[in-house]
C-alpha positions in Angstrom: 91.1 113.0 140.4 89.1 115.6 142.3 88.2 113.0 144.9 91.9 112.2 145.3 92.8 115.9 145.6 90.1 116.3 148.3 91.5 113.3 150.3 95.1 114.6 150.0 94.0 118.1 151.4 92.1 116.3 154.2 95.2 114.3 155.1 97.5 117.4 155.0 95.1 119.2 157.4 95.1 116.2 159.8 98.8 115.8 159.7 99.4 119.5 160.3 97.4 119.1 163.6 98.9 115.8 164.7 102.4 115.6 163.7 105.0 117.3 166.0 107.0 118.3 162.8 104.0 120.1 161.7 104.3 122.7 164.4 103.9 126.1 162.7 103.1 124.8 159.3 99.6 126.2 159.4 101.1 129.7 159.7 102.8 129.3 156.2 101.0 130.5 153.1 101.9 127.2 151.3 101.9 123.5 152.3 105.3 121.9 152.0 105.4 118.4 150.6 107.3 115.8 148.9 106.8 112.5 147.0 107.6 109.0 148.3 109.1 106.1 146.3 105.7 105.3 144.9 105.1 108.8 143.6 102.5 109.7 146.3 102.3 113.0 147.8 103.4 113.2 151.5 103.6 115.9 154.0 107.1 117.4 154.6 108.3 119.9 157.2 109.2 123.2 155.7 112.7 123.6 154.4 112.4 127.4 153.6 110.1 130.0 155.1 109.3 133.5 153.9 111.5 136.2 155.7 110.9 139.5 153.9 109.9 141.0 150.6 112.0 143.7 148.8 110.4 146.4 146.7 111.9 149.3 144.8 109.0 151.5 146.1 110.5 151.2 149.7 114.1 152.0 148.6 116.1 155.3 148.1 119.1 156.0 145.9 121.2 159.2 146.4 118.7 160.6 148.8 115.8 160.2 146.3 113.1 157.5 146.1 114.2 154.7 143.8 110.7 154.0 142.6 108.9 150.7 142.1 110.3 148.2 139.8 108.4 147.6 136.5 108.0 144.1 135.1 111.6 142.9 136.3 112.6 139.9 134.4 115.9 138.5 136.1 118.0 138.6 139.1 121.6 137.5 139.9 123.6 137.2 143.1 127.2 137.9 142.7 130.1 136.2 144.5 130.6 139.4 146.4 127.0 139.0 147.8 125.4 141.8 145.7 121.8 141.3 144.2 121.5 142.5 140.7 117.9 143.0 139.6 117.1 143.5 135.9 114.4 146.2 136.3 113.3 145.7 132.7 110.4 148.1 132.5 112.5 150.9 133.9 115.5 150.2 131.6 118.0 149.8 134.4 119.9 147.3 136.5 119.5 147.9 140.3 122.3 146.6 142.5 121.3 145.8 146.3 123.3 144.8 149.2 122.2 141.3 150.1 122.5 141.9 153.8 121.0 145.3 154.2 118.8 145.4 151.0 120.0 148.9 150.5 120.6 150.2 147.0 124.4 150.2 146.1 124.1 151.3 142.5 121.8 151.9 139.6 123.2 151.0 136.1 121.1 152.7 133.3 123.8 153.8 130.8 127.4 153.4 129.7 129.8 155.4 127.5 130.8 154.1 124.1 132.7 156.0 121.5 132.2 159.2 123.4 128.3 158.9 123.4 126.1 157.8 126.3 124.2 154.7 125.5 121.1 153.6 127.5 119.4 150.2 127.8 116.0 149.1 126.3 114.2 146.4 128.2 117.3 144.8 129.9 116.0 141.3 130.2 118.8 139.2 131.8 121.8 140.0 133.9 124.9 138.0 135.0 128.1 138.8 137.0 131.4 137.1 136.5 133.8 136.1 139.5 135.9 139.2 138.6 132.9 141.5 139.0 132.1 142.1 135.1 128.5 142.9 134.5 126.7 141.2 131.5 123.4 142.6 130.5 121.0 141.1 127.9 119.8 144.4 126.4 116.9 142.8 124.6 115.3 145.6 122.6 118.6 147.1 121.6 119.5 143.7 120.3 122.8 143.3 122.0 124.6 141.9 125.1 126.6 144.6 126.9 129.6 143.6 129.2 130.8 146.4 131.7 133.9 146.4 133.9 133.6 146.5 137.6 134.0 150.4 137.5 131.2 150.7 135.0 133.2 151.3 131.9 132.4 149.4 128.7 134.2 146.0 128.2 132.6 144.8 125.0 129.3 144.7 123.0 128.0 141.6 121.4 125.5 142.3 118.7 124.3 141.4 115.2 125.7 137.8 115.2 126.1 136.4 111.7 126.8 132.9 110.6 125.7 130.4 108.0 123.5 128.7 110.5 121.6 131.9 111.0 119.0 133.2 108.6 119.6 136.5 107.1 116.4 137.7 108.5 117.4 136.7 112.0 117.0 139.4 114.7 119.0 139.0 117.8 116.9 139.5 120.9 118.9 138.1 124.0 116.8 137.3 127.0 119.0 135.4 129.5 122.9 135.3 129.7 125.5 133.6 131.7 129.4 133.4 131.6 131.6 130.6 132.4 135.2 130.5 133.9 136.7 131.0 130.4 134.6 134.0 129.7 132.5 132.1 127.1 129.0 133.7 126.9 125.9 131.6 126.8 122.7 133.3 125.6 119.1 132.4 125.4 117.6 134.4 122.6 113.9 134.9 121.7 112.5 132.7 119.0 115.8 130.7 118.7 114.7 127.1 119.1 118.0 125.6 117.7 119.7 125.9 121.3 121.7 128.2 123.4 123.8 130.6 121.5 127.6 130.5 122.4 129.9 133.4 122.1 133.7 133.3 122.6 135.4 135.7 125.0 136.1 138.1 121.9 132.4 138.2 121.2 132.4 135.9 118.2 129.4 133.6 117.6 130.5 130.0 117.5 127.3 128.1 117.2 124.4 126.5 119.3 124.7 124.6 122.4 122.7 121.8 124.0 120.0 121.6 121.3 116.9 119.4 122.5 115.1 117.7 119.6 111.4 116.8 120.2 110.8 113.1 119.9 108.1 111.9 117.4 106.2 108.8 118.0 105.8 106.1 115.2 102.2 106.8 115.0 102.9 110.6 114.5 105.5 109.8 111.7 103.0 107.4 110.1 100.1 110.1 110.3 102.4 112.8 109.0 103.4 110.8 106.1 100.0 109.8 104.8 98.0 112.9 105.9 96.9 115.5 103.4 98.7 118.9 102.9 95.8 120.7 104.9 96.0 118.3 107.6 99.8 118.5 107.9 99.4 122.3 108.1 97.2 121.8 111.2 99.7 119.5 113.0 102.1 120.5 115.5 105.6 121.7 114.2 108.3 119.4 115.6 110.9 121.8 116.3 113.6 121.9 119.0 112.5 122.8 122.5 113.1 126.3 123.9 115.3 127.0 126.8 113.9 129.3 129.6 116.7 129.7 132.2 120.4 129.3 132.6 123.1 129.0 135.0 126.8 127.7 135.2 128.6 125.8 137.9 132.2 126.1 139.0 133.3 123.4 136.6 131.9 125.1 133.6 128.8 122.9 133.3 125.7 124.7 132.1 122.5 124.2 133.9 119.5 125.1 131.6 115.8 124.8 132.2 113.6 124.2 129.2 110.0 124.0 128.1 108.7 120.5 129.1 105.2 119.5 127.9 105.4 116.0 129.4 106.6 116.8 132.9 109.6 114.5 132.7 112.7 116.7 132.3 112.6 120.4 132.6 116.3 120.9 133.2 119.6 119.7 131.7 123.4 119.7 132.8 125.3 120.3 129.7 129.0 119.4 129.5 131.4 121.4 127.3 130.4 119.5 124.3 126.7 120.4 124.8 125.8 116.9 125.9 123.3 116.4 128.8 124.9 114.6 131.6 122.4 115.2 134.4 121.3 112.3 136.6 117.5 111.6 137.0 117.4 109.8 140.3 115.2 106.8 141.1 112.1 108.6 139.9 113.6 109.3 136.6 111.9 112.6 136.7 113.2 116.2 136.7 110.0 117.9 135.7 108.8 119.4 138.9 105.5 118.2 140.1 104.7 114.5 139.6 101.0 114.5 140.4 100.1 116.9 137.6 96.6 115.9 137.3 95.5 116.3 141.0 95.1 120.1 140.9 92.3 122.2 139.3 92.0 122.7 135.6 93.3 126.3 135.9 96.7 124.9 137.1 96.6 121.6 135.8 99.3 120.0 133.6 103.1 119.7 133.9 105.1 122.3 135.8 106.3 125.3 133.8 110.0 125.7 134.8 111.0 129.3 134.2 114.5 129.3 135.7 117.3 127.3 137.4 119.7 128.2 140.1 122.9 126.2 140.7 123.6 126.4 144.4 126.8 124.4 144.9 127.7 120.9 145.9 125.5 119.5 143.2 122.4 121.1 144.5 120.1 123.1 142.2 116.5 124.6 142.3 113.9 125.0 139.7 111.3 127.7 139.6 107.9 126.7 138.5 105.8 129.7 137.3 102.5 127.7 136.7 102.0 126.8 140.6 104.7 129.1 142.1 106.8 126.3 143.5 110.4 125.7 144.0 111.8 122.2 143.5 115.3 121.5 144.7 117.4 118.4 143.6 120.8 117.0 144.5 123.5 115.8 142.1 122.0 112.4 141.8 118.6 113.7 140.9 116.8 113.1 144.2 114.1 115.6 145.0 115.0 117.2 148.3 112.1 119.5 149.1 109.3 121.6 147.6 107.9 125.0 148.8 106.1 128.0 147.5 102.8 128.7 145.8 100.6 131.2 144.1 98.9 134.0 145.9 99.2 137.4 147.4 100.6 136.6 150.8 104.2 137.1 151.8 106.0 133.9 150.5 103.7 133.3 147.5 103.8 134.7 144.0 101.7 135.8 140.9 104.3 135.7 138.3 107.6 134.2 139.5 110.3 134.5 136.8 113.7 134.2 138.4 115.5 132.6 141.3 119.0 132.7 142.8 120.8 132.0 146.2 122.2 134.6 148.5 124.2 132.9 151.4 121.7 130.5 153.1 118.7 132.3 151.7 116.8 132.0 148.3 115.5 134.8 146.4 112.5 134.7 144.0 111.7 137.6 141.6 108.0 138.2 140.9 107.5 140.1 137.7 103.9 141.1 138.1 104.2 142.2 141.8 107.6 143.7 141.0 109.2 142.3 144.2 112.0 140.0 145.4 110.9 137.5 148.0 113.5 136.4 150.4 113.2 132.9 151.9 115.3 131.8 155.0 116.3 128.3 155.5 114.9 126.3 158.4 116.9 123.8 160.6 115.2 121.0 158.5 116.4 122.6 155.2 119.8 123.4 156.6 120.4 119.8 157.8 119.5 118.3 154.4 121.7 120.9 152.4 124.6 120.1 154.6 124.2 116.5 154.6 123.9 116.5 150.7 127.0 118.7 150.4 128.9 116.3 152.5 127.8 113.3 150.5 128.6 115.1 147.3 132.1 115.8 148.5 132.5 112.0 149.4 132.0 112.3 153.2 129.3 109.8 153.6 130.3 109.0 157.2 130.3 112.6 158.3 126.8 113.1 156.9 125.3 110.4 159.1 124.9 112.6 162.2 123.1 115.1 160.0 120.7 112.5 158.5 120.0 111.2 162.0 118.8 114.6 162.9 116.8 115.0 159.8 115.0 111.7 160.9 114.2 113.2 164.3 112.2 116.0 162.5 110.9 113.7 159.7 111.2 110.1 160.5 109.8 109.1 157.0 112.5 110.9 155.1 113.5 108.4 152.5 116.7 110.3 151.5 117.9 110.4 155.0 117.4 106.8 155.5 119.2 106.0 152.2 122.0 108.5 153.2 122.6 106.6 156.5 122.3 103.3 154.7 124.9 104.2 152.2 127.2 105.3 154.9 126.9 101.9 156.8 127.4 100.3 153.4 130.7 102.3 153.0 131.7 101.4 156.5 131.2 97.6 155.8 128.1 97.1 158.2 125.9 95.5 155.6 123.2 94.4 157.9 122.5 97.9 159.1 122.9 99.2 155.7 120.1 96.9 154.7 117.9 98.1 157.5 118.1 101.8 156.5 118.2 101.2 152.6 114.9 99.3 152.9 113.4 102.2 154.9 114.6 104.5 152.2 113.1 102.3 149.4 116.5 102.2 147.6 116.6 99.0 145.8 119.7 99.5 144.1 122.0 99.9 147.0 119.8 97.4 149.2 120.7 94.7 146.4 124.3 95.5 146.9 124.2 95.5 150.7 122.3 92.2 150.5 124.7 90.5 148.2 127.6 91.6 150.5 125.9 90.4 153.5 125.0 87.1 151.8 128.5 86.7 150.7 129.9 87.5 154.2 127.7 85.1 155.9 128.9 82.3 153.4 132.5 83.3 154.0 132.1 83.4 157.8 130.4 80.0 158.0 132.1 78.4 155.1 133.7 75.7 157.4 130.4 74.8 159.1 128.6 74.7 155.7 131.2 72.4 154.1 131.1 70.1 157.2 127.4 70.0 157.1 127.5 69.2 153.4 130.0 66.4 153.9 127.9 64.9 156.7 124.7 65.1 154.7 126.4 63.5 151.7 127.8 60.7 153.9 124.4 60.2 155.4 122.7 60.0 151.9 125.3 57.5 150.7 125.0 55.4 153.8 121.1 55.5 153.6 121.4 54.4 149.9 123.6 51.6 150.7 121.5 50.3 153.6 118.4 50.5 151.4 120.0 48.6 148.6 121.2 45.8 150.9 117.8 45.4 152.3 116.2 45.2 148.9 118.9 42.7 147.9 118.4 40.5 150.9 114.5 40.5 150.3 115.0 39.2 146.9 116.9 36.1 148.1 
């Protein structure tokens, strides 16, 4: 595996020098890449590049220094374009203007029953379309919801139900709210699933529980092993969620612990069922080539957070290697960027991700900064083409996919997008050409069958005439041969 890794690095360096699309790639603190149909790592132009880094140490509030963030754990970009940072170690929520990066507000307390309440390790933050602020106040064991003016809306705390143990301690970590004001919460040591609260704060149960699959051999061994051996075996409990977001339709995107590197995110419908599409690779686990790295960072990606970005596009944050993986609504991997390090654009402990306009924001807990990434022409073209395809405008997306191919001629998704557009337009022959380049067997088969049927239909008269002539010729040949045999016998 080390030899493969060495050869891959050599190829990347060579491509960086030779390929026109690689211009400027050597100035990035990370190497952008993707995977082809066969799962091989291939060079890719950068979809996003580091723009700037935001630090509390460089900010002021009411004429005074704001002070550095301390172990921040979450960020959220509101519909109004404000950035909310859960400054966990400082027990406050810092609100920034997404354009100027200036501090707009600091929320560190609220009034309840005539008393001033403060936060203790606010771990997660979310803002509704109407501007209501939800805070996962972890060490105070409650979710606090504030109105846009800062007054108290409600407090969710001390949930009780038959499905909860009497000893259960509510420690909310991540929170999000859908269009019906239902509150979804990831709580510490809660493996049964995401906790759901109605708009009135009542706990209604768990959502999207993921049960770990046990192999037949594991079941057999567990059945016949001794008590001592069983005590040393892994506990087969449900998998823990790590990040959460909600789309405009009320579907919940939730990232989860994934020890196999196969699926680290789910799209949960209102019934809690996973309806996400996995794409041709049948993999939503981040890195595919999980063994071609050093032992320090080997193994599957550790997806810490998910950000839904509209038009079916969502991004996953890998805290193990500091990378961002972006997928479309069909489960196709669009692009990969980021990495670990100390340079601008790399991270040490990335914990949260969100989108602000065309930019992507990543929160680094250890460095206590927010990294801002701006989209390149390459990334913008892909985003726009995918958005058009998601909205059903396959034909309109063709021009954008053609521009993508001018930058990266080997982009399989662009070839597939153009092929599907030609297929929709009825040009099956051109569709086959592009779908073959895009390695899309499913749609290529559709195009081939339609092309074959069209050929048969267009030349049906000629084919029938040829068949009749051939049949007549065979009959005539048989009769002549039989007559000759009969004459010979006389």
